[in-house]
C-alpha positions as CSV (number, residue, x, y, z in Angstrom):
1,X,-48.7,-212.3,28.1
2,X,-45.8,-209.4,27.8
3,X,-43.5,-208.5,30.2
4,X,-43.9,-205.2,32.3
5,X,-40.4,-203.9,31.1
6,X,-41.4,-204.2,26.9
7,X,-44.0,-201.5,28.5
8,X,-40.7,-199.2,28.4
9,X,-41.4,-198.6,32.2
10,X,-38.3,-199.5,33.5
11,X,-34.7,-198.4,30.9
12,X,-31.3,-199.5,31.3
13,X,-28.1,-197.1,32.0
14,X,-26.9,-196.0,28.5
15,X,-23.2,-196.7,28.0
16,X,-21.0,-193.5,28.2
17,X,-19.4,-192.6,24.8
18,X,-17.2,-190.3,23.1
19,X,-19.0,-187.2,21.9
20,X,-18.6,-186.1,18.1
21,X,-16.7,-183.0,17.4
22,X,-19.4,-181.0,15.3
23,X,-19.1,-176.9,14.3
24,X,-21.0,-175.5,17.1
25,X,-18.8,-172.4,17.8
26,X,-19.5,-169.5,16.3
27,X,-18.4,-168.8,12.8
28,X,-15.8,-166.6,12.0
29,X,-14.6,-164.3,9.0
30,X,-11.4,-164.6,7.4
31,X,-11.2,-160.8,6.1
32,X,-11.6,-157.7,8.0
33,X,-15.0,-156.0,7.7
34,X,-16.0,-152.6,9.3
35,X,-19.2,-152.5,10.6
36,X,-21.5,-149.8,12.1
37,X,-24.0,-150.0,15.0
38,X,-27.2,-147.9,14.8
39,X,-29.1,-148.3,18.0
40,X,-27.3,-147.4,21.6
41,X,-30.1,-149.1,23.6
42,X,-29.8,-151.4,26.2
43,X,-29.0,-154.5,23.8
44,X,-26.7,-152.9,22.4
45,X,-24.3,-153.9,25.0
46,X,-24.5,-157.3,24.2
47,X,-23.4,-156.9,20.3
48,X,-21.2,-154.6,21.2
49,X,-19.1,-156.8,23.7
50,X,-19.2,-159.6,21.4
51,X,-17.7,-158.1,18.8
52,X,-15.0,-156.7,20.3
53,X,-14.2,-160.6,22.2
54,X,-14.5,-161.8,19.0
55,X,-12.3,-159.5,16.9
56,X,-14.8,-157.9,15.0
57,X,-14.2,-154.5,14.1
58,X,-16.6,-151.8,14.5
59,X,-15.8,-148.2,12.7
60,X,-18.9,-146.2,13.9
61,X,-21.9,-146.2,16.8
62,X,-24.8,-143.8,15.1
63,X,-28.0,-143.2,17.7
64,X,-29.7,-140.1,18.1
65,X,-28.7,-139.5,21.4
66,X,-24.7,-138.5,20.7
67,X,-23.9,-139.2,24.1
68,X,-25.6,-142.8,24.2
69,X,-23.4,-143.4,21.2
70,X,-20.2,-142.2,22.9
71,X,-20.9,-144.0,26.0
72,X,-20.9,-147.0,24.0
73,X,-18.0,-146.1,22.0
74,X,-15.7,-145.0,25.1
75,X,-16.8,-148.1,26.7
76,X,-16.0,-150.7,23.7
77,X,-14.7,-149.4,20.6
78,X,-13.0,-145.9,22.0
79,X,-11.7,-145.4,18.1
80,X,-15.2,-145.4,16.7
81,X,-17.1,-142.8,15.0
82,X,-19.8,-141.5,16.7
83,X,-23.0,-140.4,14.6
84,X,-26.4,-139.1,14.5
85,X,-26.7,-138.9,11.0
86,X,-27.7,-141.7,9.1
87,X,-27.5,-140.4,5.6
88,X,-23.8,-139.3,6.5
89,X,-23.3,-142.9,7.4
90,X,-24.5,-144.5,4.5
91,X,-22.6,-142.0,2.3
92,X,-19.3,-143.8,3.9
93,X,-17.9,-146.2,1.5
94,X,-15.5,-148.1,3.9
95,X,-18.6,-149.2,6.2
96,X,-19.9,-152.2,4.2
97,X,-21.9,-154.1,7.2
98,X,-24.6,-152.3,9.6
99,X,-26.0,-153.8,12.8
100,X,-29.6,-152.1,13.0
101,X,-30.7,-152.4,16.5
102,X,-34.0,-150.2,16.8
103,X,-37.6,-151.8,17.3
104,X,-39.4,-153.6,14.5
105,X,-41.4,-150.4,13.3
106,X,-38.4,-148.3,13.3
107,X,-36.3,-150.5,11.7
108,X,-37.8,-151.0,8.5
109,X,-37.2,-148.2,7.1
110,X,-33.2,-148.0,7.7
111,X,-33.5,-151.4,6.3
112,X,-34.7,-150.2,2.7
113,X,-32.5,-147.4,2.6
114,X,-29.4,-149.5,3.3
115,X,-30.0,-152.4,1.7
116,X,-31.1,-149.3,-1.4
117,X,-27.3,-148.0,-0.8
118,X,-25.7,-151.3,-1.2
119,X,-24.9,-152.2,2.3
120,X,-25.0,-155.8,3.6
121,X,-27.6,-155.9,6.9
122,X,-27.8,-157.6,10.3
123,X,-31.6,-156.5,11.6
124,X,-32.5,-156.7,15.7
125,X,-35.4,-159.5,16.0
126,X,-38.1,-160.0,15.4
127,X,-37.2,-158.6,12.0
128,X,-40.7,-157.8,10.6
129,X,-44.3,-157.7,12.2
130,X,-45.8,-158.5,8.4
131,X,-44.5,-161.2,6.2
132,X,-44.9,-159.1,2.7
133,X,-43.1,-156.0,3.8
134,X,-39.9,-158.7,4.9
135,X,-40.5,-160.7,1.6
136,X,-40.3,-156.7,0.0
137,X,-37.0,-156.3,1.8
138,X,-35.5,-159.9,1.0
139,X,-36.1,-159.2,-2.9
140,X,-34.6,-155.5,-2.7
141,X,-31.4,-157.5,-0.6
142,X,-31.1,-159.7,-3.4
143,X,-31.7,-157.0,-6.3
144,X,-28.9,-154.9,-5.0
145,X,-26.5,-158.1,-4.8
146,X,-26.2,-157.1,-0.2
147,X,-26.9,-159.7,2.2
148,X,-29.6,-159.2,4.7
149,X,-29.4,-161.8,7.9
150,X,-31.8,-161.5,11.6
151,X,-29.7,-161.5,14.8
152,X,-31.8,-164.8,15.6
153,X,-28.5,-165.1,18.1
154,X,-30.2,-168.3,19.6
155,X,-29.3,-170.3,17.1
156,X,-25.2,-169.8,18.0
157,X,-26.2,-170.6,22.0
158,X,-23.5,-173.3,22.9
159,X,-26.8,-175.8,23.1
160,X,-28.6,-175.1,20.4
161,X,-25.7,-174.9,18.3
162,X,-24.6,-178.2,18.9
163,X,-28.1,-179.8,19.0
164,X,-28.4,-178.3,15.6
165,X,-25.4,-179.3,14.1
166,X,-26.1,-183.5,15.3
167,X,-29.3,-183.0,13.4
168,X,-27.9,-182.2,10.2
169,X,-25.1,-184.7,10.4
170,X,-27.5,-187.3,10.5
171,X,-26.4,-188.7,14.0
172,X,-30.2,-188.6,15.3
173,X,-31.8,-189.8,12.1
174,X,-35.6,-188.2,11.5
175,X,-36.5,-185.9,13.6
176,X,-40.0,-186.6,14.9
177,X,-40.3,-183.9,18.0
178,X,-38.6,-181.1,19.4
179,X,-39.8,-179.6,22.6
180,X,-38.5,-176.6,24.6
181,X,-40.0,-176.5,28.0
182,X,-38.9,-173.2,29.7
183,X,-39.5,-172.1,33.5
184,X,-38.5,-169.0,35.0
185,X,-39.3,-165.3,36.4
186,X,-39.8,-162.8,33.2
187,X,-41.6,-160.4,35.4
188,X,-38.3,-158.2,35.9
189,X,-39.9,-156.3,33.3
190,X,-42.7,-154.5,35.2
191,X,-41.9,-151.0,35.1
192,X,-39.7,-150.8,31.9
193,X,-41.5,-150.5,28.2
194,X,-41.3,-154.3,28.0
195,X,-44.2,-154.5,30.2
196,X,-46.1,-152.6,27.7
197,X,-45.8,-155.2,25.0
198,X,-48.9,-157.3,25.2
199,X,-47.1,-160.7,23.6
200,X,-44.0,-160.3,24.9
201,X,-43.5,-164.2,25.6
202,X,-45.1,-166.0,22.6
203,X,-43.5,-162.8,20.3
204,X,-40.6,-161.0,21.5
205,X,-39.2,-164.0,23.7
206,X,-41.1,-166.8,22.3
207,X,-39.6,-166.0,18.8
208,X,-35.9,-167.3,19.4
209,X,-38.2,-171.3,20.0
210,X,-39.8,-170.9,17.4
211,X,-36.7,-170.0,14.9
212,X,-34.8,-172.7,16.6
213,X,-37.7,-175.2,15.7
214,X,-37.5,-173.8,12.1
215,X,-33.9,-174.1,12.3
216,X,-34.3,-177.9,13.0
217,X,-37.0,-179.0,10.5
218,X,-36.4,-176.0,7.6
219,X,-40.1,-175.7,7.1
220,X,-43.8,-174.4,8.2
221,X,-45.8,-176.2,10.3
222,X,-49.0,-177.6,8.7
223,X,-51.1,-176.6,11.4
224,X,-50.4,-175.0,14.8
225,X,-52.5,-174.3,18.3
226,X,-51.3,-171.7,21.3
227,X,-52.4,-170.6,24.0
228,X,-51.4,-167.3,25.6
229,X,-53.1,-166.9,30.1
230,X,-52.2,-164.2,32.6
231,X,-50.9,-164.9,35.7
232,X,-52.3,-162.6,38.2
233,X,-50.1,-163.2,41.2
234,X,-47.0,-162.3,38.5
235,X,-47.8,-158.9,38.8
236,X,-47.7,-157.3,35.4
237,X,-49.3,-156.3,32.2
238,X,-48.5,-159.3,29.7
239,X,-49.6,-162.4,29.8
240,X,-46.5,-164.8,31.1
241,X,-47.8,-168.3,30.3
242,X,-47.6,-169.0,26.8
243,X,-47.5,-172.3,24.7
244,X,-48.0,-174.0,21.1
245,X,-48.3,-177.2,19.8
246,X,-47.1,-177.5,15.5
247,X,-48.3,-180.3,13.5
248,X,-45.6,-181.4,10.8
249,X,-47.0,-183.9,9.5
250,X,-44.8,-186.8,10.3
251,X,-43.6,-184.6,13.6
252,X,-44.4,-182.3,16.2
253,X,-43.2,-179.7,18.5
254,X,-44.2,-178.0,21.2
255,X,-43.0,-174.9,23.5
256,X,-44.0,-174.1,26.5
257,X,-43.1,-170.8,28.9
258,X,-43.8,-170.0,32.7
259,X,-42.5,-166.9,32.7
260,X,-43.7,-166.1,36.2
261,X,-42.1,-168.7,38.2
262,X,-39.8,-167.4,41.1
263,X,-38.5,-170.5,42.2
264,X,-37.2,-173.5,40.8
265,X,-35.9,-172.4,37.1
266,X,-35.4,-175.0,34.3
267,X,-34.9,-175.1,30.6
268,X,-34.8,-178.1,28.9
269,X,-35.1,-179.0,24.9
270,X,-35.3,-182.5,24.0
271,X,-35.4,-183.2,20.2
272,X,-36.6,-187.5,19.5
273,X,-35.5,-188.6,16.3
274,X,-35.8,-192.1,15.0
275,X,-32.3,-193.2,15.7
276,X,-31.4,-191.5,18.3
277,X,-32.3,-188.0,21.1
278,X,-30.8,-184.3,21.9
279,X,-31.3,-183.6,25.7
280,X,-30.1,-180.3,27.1
281,X,-30.9,-179.4,30.6
282,X,-29.8,-176.5,32.7
283,X,-31.1,-174.0,35.0
284,X,-31.1,-170.8,32.6
285,X,-30.0,-170.2,29.4
286,X,-26.5,-169.2,30.1
287,X,-26.2,-173.2,32.1
288,X,-26.4,-176.0,30.0
289,X,-25.6,-179.4,29.3
290,X,-26.3,-181.7,26.2
291,X,-26.9,-185.5,26.0
292,X,-27.0,-187.4,22.8
293,X,-28.5,-190.7,22.7
294,X,-27.8,-193.3,20.4
295,X,-27.7,-197.1,20.0
296,X,-24.0,-196.7,20.8
297,X,-24.8,-194.9,24.0
298,X,-24.6,-191.6,25.7
299,X,-22.5,-188.8,24.8
300,X,-21.7,-185.4,26.9
301,X,-20.0,-182.8,25.0
302,X,-18.1,-180.5,26.6
303,X,-19.6,-177.6,25.4
304,X,-17.6,-173.8,25.8
305,X,-19.3,-170.4,25.3
306,X,-22.9,-168.8,26.7
307,X,-25.4,-167.2,24.7
308,X,-24.5,-163.9,25.9
309,X,-22.3,-163.2,24.2
310,X,-21.3,-165.7,21.8
311,X,-24.6,-166.1,20.1
312,X,-24.4,-162.4,19.3
313,X,-21.0,-163.1,17.7
314,X,-22.5,-166.2,16.3
315,X,-25.2,-164.0,13.9
316,X,-22.5,-161.1,13.3
317,X,-19.5,-163.7,12.5
318,X,-22.0,-165.8,9.9
319,X,-23.2,-163.0,8.2
320,X,-19.6,-161.6,7.3
321,X,-18.7,-165.0,6.4
322,X,-21.7,-165.6,4.2
323,X,-20.6,-161.8,2.6
324,X,-17.2,-163.7,2.0
325,X,-18.6,-166.9,0.5
326,X,-21.3,-165.5,-1.7
327,X,-24.0,-167.0,0.1
328,X,-27.0,-167.1,2.2
329,X,-26.3,-166.7,5.7
330,X,-27.4,-169.4,8.0
331,X,-29.8,-166.5,9.8
332,X,-30.6,-164.9,6.3
333,X,-33.7,-163.0,6.0
334,X,-35.6,-165.3,4.0
335,X,-35.2,-168.2,6.4
336,X,-36.6,-166.4,9.0
337,X,-40.1,-165.4,7.7
338,X,-40.8,-168.9,8.3
339,X,-40.2,-168.4,12.1
340,X,-41.9,-165.4,11.6
341,X,-45.1,-167.1,9.9
342,X,-45.0,-170.0,12.7
343,X,-45.0,-167.5,15.7
344,X,-47.5,-165.1,14.2
345,X,-50.0,-168.3,13.4
346,X,-49.3,-169.2,17.2
347,X,-50.1,-165.4,18.1
348,X,-53.4,-165.9,16.2
349,X,-54.3,-168.8,17.4
350,X,-53.8,-167.6,21.0
351,X,-55.7,-164.5,20.1
352,X,-58.7,-166.7,18.8
353,X,-59.1,-170.2,20.5
354,X,-58.6,-171.9,17.3
355,X,-55.9,-173.6,15.3
356,X,-54.2,-171.5,12.6
357,X,-52.3,-172.3,9.5
358,X,-48.8,-170.8,9.3
359,X,-47.8,-168.4,6.4
360,X,-51.8,-167.6,5.7
361,X,-51.6,-165.2,9.0
362,X,-49.4,-162.2,7.2
363,X,-48.8,-159.9,10.3
364,X,-48.2,-160.1,13.7
365,X,-52.1,-159.8,15.1
């Protein structure tokens, strides 16, 4: 008869082992690149703060509201030109990279004319709301010989970046599971424009985790199920409770979002593999510890940096380095379409109550 320990009901303490030195910090270009930030709205502070901290050069800030552009310049890059004329910006030969922050519906035509003008582009996320439009923009960038990347800044949050580097180094073998479980209070959106985004949690916020899963698996799920539920006690319009379950054939992934949790916040990510596992734990996105479990024992790297704003420096730094090395950026738009395809399938599954095949849902439902 099997002993009760054979059922893994009892575990033993793992031996502490040194953590491997992995390349998880934001990449940094070797040369000088003059950047223009387009859009001086709320999130622009994170971009500009990151670029200033990491030594990137912002030469111009453009907004329809000149006062907003000037305020951002005064705070972060006093020597930057402030502008309202996008066509004039595109004619400037001294600026080679545009950081486009407007919302997806306003951003697509800005991306298109920028690529046509021979500018490299970092697009804010979510990249597009239509996969066909995204594919057209990717094709245009390739035809013009320029780079098109997406500001999926979560990829360079310290814990996500270290775990991804560990997977790519083969430290946990073949990945069999990727699971993220987030419990926090997102009801701060009440009374803001975000409250009018019906799929706020599963799309606008959740796309970071669909992108993280894609950065680990590198492919579309075979099938996807999801749900999005309202929490009446939260007092906000969007669904605050959402989850997704992805079938990769030989691996699975799950995302759980409890976005109306006022007490006891928790953020955990677990990656299971055939030779080891990775786990990150914390109370929020900015406070995370990571553990690597293998046959040798447990390694606990001492991570430095924070998602805000190292993640934003990582997204831009990777684009600039890819320009120098003439390669596809880690956060390239072509790869991001896989993340969006998984996300769009989740949105449709949540709406229809039926499993979906990623790639068949071509646009945001």
